[in-house]
MIDOSE-1310 file (N, C-alpha, C; in nm, 2 decimals, decimal comma, always signed):
residues 76
msei	-0,53/-5,09/-6,00/-0,47/-5,12/-5,87/-0,57/-5,20/-5,79; -0,53/-5,31/-5,74/-0,62/-5,39/-5,66/-0,61/-5,36/-5,51; -0,72/-5,36/-5,44/-0,73/-5,33/-5,30/-0,69/-5,46/-5,22; -0,62/-5,44/-5,12/-0,59/-5,55/-5,02/-0,60/-5,50/-4,88
llse	-0,60/-5,59/-4,79/-0,60/-5,55/-4,65/-0,46/-5,51/-4,61; -0,45/-5,42/-4,51/-0,32/-5,38/-4,47/-0,25/-5,51/-4,41; -0,32/-5,60/-4,35/-0,26/-5,72/-4,29/-0,20/-5,81/-4,40; -0,23/-5,79/-4,52/-0,18/-5,88/-4,63/-0,06/-5,81/-4,70
akqg	-0,03/-5,69/-4,67/+0,07/-5,61/-4,74/+0,21/-5,66/-4,69; +0,30/-5,66/-4,78/+0,44/-5,70/-4,76/+0,53/-5,59/-4,71; +0,63/-5,63/-4,63/+0,73/-5,53/-4,58/+0,79/-5,46/-4,69; +0,81/-5,33/-4,68/+0,87/-5,24/-4,78/+0,78/-5,18/-4,88
kklk	+0,65/-5,22/-4,88/+0,56/-5,17/-4,97/+0,51/-5,03/-4,93; +0,49/-4,94/-5,03/+0,43/-4,81/-5,01/+0,29/-4,82/-5,05; +0,20/-4,77/-4,96/+0,06/-4,79/-4,98/-0,02/-4,66/-4,95; -0,15/-4,66/-4,99/-0,24/-4,56/-4,96/-0,36/-4,62/-4,90
ivrl	-0,41/-4,56/-4,79/-0,54/-4,60/-4,73/-0,65/-4,55/-4,81; -0,74/-4,65/-4,86/-0,85/-4,61/-4,95/-0,99/-4,62/-4,88; -1,00/-4,71/-4,78/-1,13/-4,72/-4,71/-1,11/-4,81/-4,59; -1,21/-4,81/-4,50/-1,21/-4,89/-4,38/-1,33/-4,98/-4,38
esgk	-1,31/-5,10/-4,33/-1,42/-5,19/-4,31/-1,47/-5,19/-4,16; -1,50/-5,07/-4,11/-1,53/-5,06/-3,97/-1,62/-4,94/-3,95; -1,65/-4,91/-3,83/-1,74/-4,80/-3,79/-1,67/-4,67/-3,77; -1,74/-4,57/-3,73/-1,69/-4,44/-3,71/-1,59/-4,43/-3,59
hmes	-1,60/-4,52/-3,49/-1,51/-4,52/-3,38/-1,37/-4,55/-3,43; -1,35/-4,65/-3,51/-1,22/-4,68/-3,56/-1,17/-4,57/-3,65; -1,25/-4,52/-3,74/-1,21/-4,41/-3,83/-1,16/-4,29/-3,75; -1,23/-4,25/-3,64/-1,19/-4,14/-3,56/-1,06/-4,17/-3,49
rlig	-1,04/-4,29/-3,45/-0,92/-4,34/-3,38/-0,80/-4,33/-3,48; -0,82/-4,37/-3,60/-0,71/-4,36/-3,70/-0,68/-4,21/-3,73; -0,78/-4,13/-3,74/-0,76/-3,99/-3,77/-0,68/-3,93/-3,66; -0,71/-3,97/-3,53/-0,63/-3,92/-3,42/-0,49/-3,97/-3,42
mglp	-0,46/-4,08/-3,48/-0,33/-4,13/-3,50/-0,25/-4,07/-3,62; -0,32/-3,99/-3,69/-0,26/-3,93/-3,81/-0,28/-4,01/-3,94; -0,38/-4,10/-3,94/-0,40/-4,19/-4,05/-0,54/-4,18/-4,11; -0,58/-4,06/-4,16/-0,71/-4,05/-4,23/-0,71/-4,13/-4,36
igsk	-0,82/-4,15/-4,42/-0,83/-4,21/-4,55/-0,76/-4,12/-4,65; -0,68/-4,18/-4,73/-0,59/-4,10/-4,83/-0,45/-4,09/-4,78; -0,42/-4,14/-4,66/-0,28/-4,13/-4,61/-0,19/-4,23/-4,68; -0,07/-4,18/-4,71/+0,03/-4,27/-4,77/+0,12/-4,32/-4,66
ieil	+0,14/-4,45/-4,66/+0,22/-4,52/-4,56/+0,32/-4,61/-4,62; +0,41/-4,65/-4,54/+0,51/-4,76/-4,58/+0,52/-4,86/-4,48; +0,52/-4,99/-4,51/+0,53/-5,10/-4,42/+0,68/-5,11/-4,38; +0,71/-5,09/-4,26/+0,85/-5,10/-4,21/+0,88/-5,24/-4,16
qhqn	+0,78/-5,30/-4,09/+0,80/-5,43/-4,04/+0,67/-5,50/-4,03; +0,67/-5,63/-4,09/+0,55/-5,71/-4,09/+0,59/-5,85/-4,08; +0,58/-5,91/-3,96/+0,61/-6,05/-3,93/+0,48/-6,12/-3,90; +0,50/-6,25/-3,88/+0,38/-6,33/-3,86/+0,31/-6,30/-3,73
cgpi	+0,38/-6,25/-3,63/+0,32/-6,21/-3,50/+0,36/-6,07/-3,46; +0,28/-6,01/-3,38/+0,31/-5,88/-3,34/+0,25/-5,77/-3,43; +0,26/-5,65/-3,39/+0,20/-5,54/-3,47/+0,27/-5,52/-3,61; +0,20/-5,46/-3,70/+0,26/-5,41/-3,83/+0,31/-5,27/-3,80
visv	+0,44/-5,25/-3,82/+0,50/-5,12/-3,80/+0,50/-5,05/-3,93; +0,44/-4,93/-3,93/+0,43/-4,85/-4,05/+0,49/-4,71/-4,03; +0,52/-4,64/-4,14/+0,56/-4,50/-4,12/+0,46/-4,42/-4,20; +0,43/-4,31/-4,14/+0,35/-4,21/-4,21/+0,42/-4,07/-4,18
gdar	+0,47/-4,01/-4,29/+0,55/-3,89/-4,27/+0,67/-3,92/-4,19; +0,70/-3,85/-4,08/+0,81/-3,88/-4,00/+0,78/-3,97/-3,88; +0,66/-4,01/-3,87/+0,62/-4,09/-3,75/+0,62/-4,24/-3,78; +0,64/-4,32/-3,68/+0,63/-4,47/-3,69/+0,52/-4,51/-3,60
lgig	+0,43/-4,60/-3,64/+0,32/-4,65/-3,56/+0,31/-4,80/-3,57; +0,26/-4,86/-3,47/+0,23/-5,00/-3,46/+0,08/-5,02/-3,48; +0,04/-5,10/-3,57/-0,10/-5,13/-3,60/-0,12/-5,28/-3,57; -0,21/-5,31/-3,47/-0,24/-5,44/-3,44/-0,32/-5,52/-3,55
agma	-0,32/-5,65/-3,54/-0,37/-5,74/-3,64/-0,52/-5,71/-3,66; -0,60/-5,69/-3,55/-0,74/-5,66/-3,57/-0,77/-5,54/-3,65; -0,70/-5,43/-3,62/-0,72/-5,31/-3,69/-0,67/-5,32/-3,83; -0,55/-5,39/-3,85/-0,50/-5,41/-3,99/-0,59/-5,49/-4,08
nkii	-0,67/-5,57/-4,02/-0,77/-5,65/-4,10/-0,89/-5,57/-4,15; -0,90/-5,44/-4,10/-1,01/-5,36/-4,14/-0,97/-5,24/-4,22; -0,84/-5,23/-4,25/-0,79/-5,11/-4,33/-0,76/-5,16/-4,47; -0,82/-5,10/-4,57/-0,81/-5,14/-4,71/-0,71/-5,04/-4,77
vvev	-0,61/-5,09/-4,84/-0,50/-5,01/-4,90/-0,48/-5,05/-5,05; -0,41/-4,96/-5,12/-0,37/-4,99/-5,26/-0,22/-4,95/-5,26; -0,15/-5,02/-5,35/+0,00/-4,98/-5,37/+0,00/-4,85/-5,45; +0,11/-4,77/-5,41/+0,13/-4,64/-5,48/+0,26/-4,64/-5,55
């Protein structure tokens, strides 16, 4: 499985967060949002502009482009 940035993932894909290209602040922020490393997510909406809408469990979250460029995922 090849790693890609969350920002490169296509709508409808099921993914797993494998690592972050950032510091502890962003990691703690993601954990607070319910997205620790190892989380399985699905891309609900990904257009050219605006946040990427994902689902994790029963929750839906919007991830901005800056953050999505630092989240490394693989397809599951």
